[in-house]
N, C-alpha and C positions, 0 to 999 in steps of 0.2 A: 447627704441628702441635699438636693438643690431646691432653691426657692420656687422654681417652676414646677417641681414635682408635687407640691402641696396645694390642695384646693382651698381657695378662699371661702370663708363662711358666707352665708346668705345675707343680703341686706336687711332682711326681716330680723334675723337674730342680732345683727349688729345694732340695729335701731333700738331693739328692746333692751339689750344690755346697756347701751348708753343712756336710755331712758331711766333705767334703774339706778345707774351711777349718778346721774345728775339729780334724780329725785332724792337719793340719800344725802347728797350735798345740800340740797335745798331744805330738807327737813332736819338735818343734824343740829342746827342751833336750838331747836325745840327742847333738846335735852337740858340745855343750860338756861331755859326760860328766856330765850332771845327770839327775835323775829325771823320768820322764814326768809330765805334768800330767794327773792322773786326772780332774779336773772337766771338762776339755776333751774327754777321751776319752769320758766318759759322754755329754756333749752330742752329740758326733759320732755315737755309736751310736744315740742317740734320733733324730737327724735322718735317719740311714740307714734305720732301721726305718720311720719315718713317710713318708719319701720313696719307699721301695719299695712300701709299701702304698697310696701315693697318697692319703694321709689328708687329710680336710677340716680337721684341726687345723692344717695349715700355711697355710690360706687367709688368716687375718688377718696372719700374719707375711709371707707372700708379697706381699700388698697394701701393707703398710708398706714393705717393701724396694723395691717398684716405685715408690711415691711418693717415697721417699728418692732413688732414682736419677733420677727426673724432676726433682726439686728441685736435685740436684747438677748435672744438665745445664744447668739454667737459670742457675746461678751460674757454673760453670766455663767454659761456652762464650764468654760475653762477655769474660771475663778472658783466655782464650787468644787470642781474636781481637784484643783490644787489644794484647797482647804482640807478636803477629805484626805488627800495623800499626806499632807504634812501633819495633820492632827491624828490620823489613825495609823497609816502604814508606816511612817517613819518612826514613831515611838515603839511600835511592835518590833521593827527591825533592830532598833537600838537595844531593846530589852533582850532580844534573842542573842545579840552579840555579847551582851553582859553575861548571859548564861552560857555562852560559848556553844550554842546549838547550831547545827548545820542541817536544817530540815530538808534542803534541796540537794544535799551531798555535793556541794560546789568546791570543797577543799581538794587540793591536789592529792592524788593517790599514786603510789609507785607501782601499782599493779599494772598488768598489761591491758586490762579493760575496766571500764566503769560499769559493765553489764551486771545487773543484779539478778541472780538466779531465783526463780519463783518456785516455791514448793506447793504442791497441791494441784487441783484441776486448773486448767488454763482459763476456763470460763464456765459459768453455769447459765444455761439458756432456759431453765425452768422458771416460771413465774416472772417473766420480764416486767410485767406491768402490774 
């Protein structure tokens, strides 16, 4: 999938999401009985106003955020898939080798063919769904 095939979200959604993000940052110190972060509150209000007005001022920030997410997806996806492979698939494969199982029939066979004859009907077309 190419970056150009994906549609960027609206400026309104972008502004509201970042309003919530900076609002949480500004109010988080209240949990520890500290002062509100004024700078974050101001930024959150600016994002709320620009988001509700659907301002074109959010276009460059929205595009940068989109490209950052796309880059992050290209980096994180292979890492997650590698972790899944080495923590799930590899131990199962090693365990099957210890048990000397050949689930895919990959061992060399001296027969003329590797074809497996099937007994019974070739297919049942009743109640497919």
